[in-house]
C-alpha positions in Angstrom: 0.0 0.0 0.0 1.6 3.2 -1.1 1.1 6.7 0.2 -2.4 8.2 0.0 -3.3 11.8 -0.6 -6.4 14.0 -1.0 -7.8 14.3 -4.5 -10.2 16.9 -5.9 -13.0 15.7 -8.1 -13.5 17.2 -11.5 -16.2 16.5 -14.1 -14.2 17.3 -17.2 -10.7 16.6 -18.3 -8.5 19.5 -19.3 -7.0 19.1 -22.8 -3.4 18.6 -21.7 -4.1 16.6 -18.6 -3.5 13.2 -20.2 -0.2 14.2 -21.7 0.8 15.7 -18.4 0.1 12.5 -16.6 2.0 10.5 -19.2 4.9 12.8 -18.6 4.7 12.3 -14.9 4.7 8.5 -15.4 7.7 8.7 -17.6 9.6 10.9 -15.1 8.8 8.6 -12.3 9.9 5.6 -14.3 13.2 7.3 -15.2 14.0 8.5 -11.7 13.3 5.1 -10.1 15.4 3.3 -12.7 18.4 5.4 -11.7 18.2 4.6 -8.0 20.1 1.8 -6.3 18.3 2.5 -3.0 14.5 2.5 -3.2 14.0 2.8 0.6 12.8 5.8 2.6 16.4 6.6 3.3 16.6 8.0 -0.2 14.9 11.4 -0.3 14.7 11.3 -4.1 12.6 8.2 -3.9 10.4 9.6 -1.2 9.7 12.8 -3.3 9.3 10.8 -6.5 6.8 8.4 -5.0 4.8 11.1 -3.2 4.5 13.2 -6.4 3.5 10.2 -8.6 0.9 8.9 -6.2 -0.6 12.4 -5.9 -0.7 12.6 -9.7 -2.5 9.2 -10.0 -5.1 10.1 -7.4 -5.8 13.5 -8.8 -6.0 12.2 -12.3 -8.2 9.3 -11.3 -11.2 11.5 -10.7 -11.1 12.9 -14.2 -13.6 11.8 -16.8 -12.3 8.8 -18.9 -9.0 8.9 -17.0 -8.5 5.2 -17.4 -8.2 5.6 -21.2 -4.6 6.6 -20.6 -3.9 2.9 -19.8 -4.6 2.2 -23.5 -1.9 4.5 -24.8 1.3 2.9 -26.2 3.5 5.0 -24.0 1.9 3.8 -20.8 1.6 0.2 -21.9 5.3 0.2 -22.7 6.5 1.5 -19.3 3.8 0.2 -16.9 5.2 -3.3 -16.3 8.6 -2.1 -15.3 7.2 0.9 -13.3 5.0 -1.5 -11.3 8.1 -3.6 -10.5 9.9 -0.5 -9.2 6.9 0.5 -7.1 6.6 -3.0 -5.7 10.3 -3.0 -4.7 9.9 0.5 -3.2 6.9 -0.6 -1.1 8.8 -3.6 0.2 11.8 -1.5 1.1 9.6 1.1 2.8 7.9 -1.6 4.9 11.3 -3.2 5.7 12.7 0.2 6.8 9.9 0.7 9.3 9.8 -2.9 10.4 13.4 -2.7 11.4 12.6 0.4 13.6 9.8 -1.5 15.3 11.9 -4.6 15.7 14.4 -2.6 17.8 11.8 -1.4 20.2 11.6 -3.8 23.3 8.0 -2.9 23.8 5.6 -1.6 21.2 2.4 0.2 22.3 -0.5 0.8 20.0 0.3 4.5 19.8 3.8 3.7 18.6 2.4 2.4 15.3 1.8 6.1 14.4 5.6 6.3 13.7 4.8 4.6 10.4 4.2 7.4 7.9 1.1 5.8 6.3 -0.4 4.0 9.3 -3.7 5.9 8.9 -3.9 4.7 5.3 -3.8 1.1 6.4 -6.2 1.7 9.2 -8.7 3.4 6.9 -8.6 0.5 4.4 -9.0 -2.1 7.2 -12.0 -0.1 8.6 -13.7 -0.3 5.2 -12.9 -4.0 4.9 -14.3 -4.8 8.3 -17.5 -3.0 7.5 -17.8 -5.1 4.3 -17.0 -8.3 6.2 -19.8 -7.6 8.6 -22.2 -8.0 5.7 -21.0 -11.6 5.1 -22.0 -13.0 8.5 -18.5 -13.7 9.7 -18.6 -15.3 13.2 -17.0 -13.4 16.1 -14.5 -16.2 16.6 -13.6 -16.5 12.9 -9.9 -17.1 12.0 -8.6 -14.9 9.2 -5.6 -15.6 7.0 -3.6 -12.8 5.2 -1.5 -13.9 2.3 1.4 -11.7 1.4 1.7 -9.9 4.7 5.2 -8.6 4.1 7.7 -7.3 6.7 5.3 -4.9 8.3 2.1 -6.8 9.4 0.0 -3.8 10.1 -3.1 -5.3 8.4 -3.1 -8.3 10.7 -2.4 -6.1 13.7 -5.2 -3.7 12.9 -7.6 -6.5 12.3 -6.8 -8.1 15.6 -7.0 -4.8 17.5 -10.4 -3.9 16.0 -12.1 -7.3 15.9 -10.2 -9.6 18.3 -10.1 -12.3 15.5 -7.1 -14.6 15.5 -4.9 -13.8 12.5 -2.4 -15.8 10.5 0.0 -14.2 8.1 1.8 -15.9 5.2 4.8 -14.7 3.4 7.6 -16.2 1.2 10.4 -13.8 2.3 12.4 -15.2 5.3 13.5 -11.7 6.4 10.0 -10.4 6.2 8.8 -13.2 8.3 11.5 -12.7 10.9 10.8 -8.9 11.2 7.0 -9.5 11.4 7.4 -12.1 14.2 9.6 -9.7 16.1 7.3 -6.8 15.8 4.3 -8.9 16.8 6.2 -10.3 19.8 7.2 -6.8 20.9 3.5 -5.9 20.9 2.7 -8.9 23.0 0.4 -10.4 20.3 2.2 -13.6 19.5 -0.7 -15.7 20.8 -3.2 -14.1 18.5 -1.2 -13.3 15.4 0.9 -16.0 13.8 3.4 -15.6 10.9 4.2 -18.5 8.7 7.0 -18.7 6.2 5.0 -20.2 3.3 3.8 -19.3 -0.1 0.1 -18.7 -0.6 -0.1 -21.5 -3.2 1.3 -24.0 -0.8 -0.6 -23.2 2.4 -3.4 -25.2 4.0 -6.4 -22.9 4.6 -8.7 -25.5 6.2 -8.7 -23.8 9.6 -9.7 -20.3 8.2 -13.1 -18.7 7.7 -11.7 -15.8 5.7 -8.6 -15.6 3.4 -7.4 -12.2 2.4 -4.9 -11.7 -0.4 -2.6 -8.7 -0.6 -2.2 -6.6 -3.7 1.4 -7.6 -4.3 0.8 -11.3 -4.3 2.0 -12.4 -7.7 0.5 -15.9 -8.0 -3.1 -15.0 -7.1 -4.5 -17.7 -9.5 -2.5 -20.5 -7.8 -3.3 -19.1 -4.4 -7.0 -19.1 -5.3 -6.7 -22.7 -6.4 -5.2 -23.7 -3.1 -7.8 -21.8 -1.1 -10.7 -23.5 -3.0 -9.0 -26.9 -2.6 -8.2 -26.7 1.2 -11.0 -24.4 2.4 -14.0 -24.6 0.0 -16.3 -22.8 2.5 -14.0 -19.9 3.1 -14.8 -16.3 2.1 -12.1 -14.7 0.0 -11.0 -11.0 -0.1 -8.4 -9.6 -2.4 -7.0 -6.1 -2.7 -7.1 -4.6 -6.1 -7.4 -1.2 -7.7 -9.7 0.5 -10.2 -9.2 2.7 -13.2 -6.0 4.6 -13.6 -4.9 3.4 -10.1 -3.7 0.4 -12.1 -0.5 2.5 -12.5 0.2 1.6 -8.9 -0.9 -2.1 -8.6 -2.2 -4.9 -10.8 -6.0 -5.1 -11.3 -7.8 -8.2 -10.1 -10.3 -9.6 -12.6 -13.5 -10.7 -10.9 -14.2 -13.2 -13.6 -11.1 -15.2 -12.5 -12.7 -15.7 -9.1 -16.2 -16.4 -10.3 -14.7 -19.1 -12.6 -13.7 -20.9 -9.4 -17.3 -21.1 -8.1 -16.9 -18.0 -6.0 -19.7 -15.4 -6.0 -18.9 -11.7 -6.0 -20.1 -10.3 -2.6 -19.3 -6.6 -2.8 -16.3 -4.4 -2.4 -15.0 -1.4 -0.4 -15.7 2.0 -1.9 -13.5 3.3 -4.7 -12.7 6.6 -2.9 -10.7 9.4 -4.7 -8.3 9.6 -1.7 -7.8 5.8 -1.4 -5.7 3.6 -3.6 -6.9 0.1 -3.0 -10.3 -1.4 -3.4 -10.9 -4.7 -1.8 -13.1 -7.3 -3.5 -15.0 -9.9 -1.5 -16.2 -13.3 -2.6 -18.2 -16.2 -1.0 -18.7 -19.8 -2.2 -21.3 -19.9 -4.9 
């Protein structure tokens, strides 16, 4: 989840806005390609990411903004740009996870040290509101696939709902940092972190399985969920419209083809990047 910002809604698109956005995308791609360090320790990266996310969010409210995705220039640079953004997000989470791991005791208020903590909290708030419509039991167990080095989603879910959480990630360092942070918060009994790929996990104990935006093998993970937990609800973080410049878009048809019924989503808000899609067994 990248930085969020406030966007202003417009009904018409100024003539040069699309070309300006393409120029911003090209500039971001060029700047990130020149950096060896994509972490928050690099001020150039911080400025570049902030400017581009703001550009995406402001452009996203324009009429027919998503048409920019069809241009040859964007299609040529988007795959590599998404790769840079994914790396930058991982480096950002690792940077802050190391800070938290060094704190002997982490209190809830300490989470505000993370620059974008409110962004995570706002998305989780919206997701919980949507989950409440799916008749999830109070003692439901929730899995989160692709939790990364900074397990804020799992922590926020537990703090707000009391549900037991289990995180899955393939990166050994991310798992180590997550476990340390959770231990320092005194939450190890309620939040588990497993070093395992989503497509290899056994989901039979879970009532809900959530899939992060940056999980690459969503199709294989979905196959595994349906095989090991056919009654589980599934939630996956996606994006809409031009926000596809920040993350890959999830195709609802891929889920419905696995006998899952679309059950709603969080609101696509101008100031929010991610939209979470929810599915239940058909």
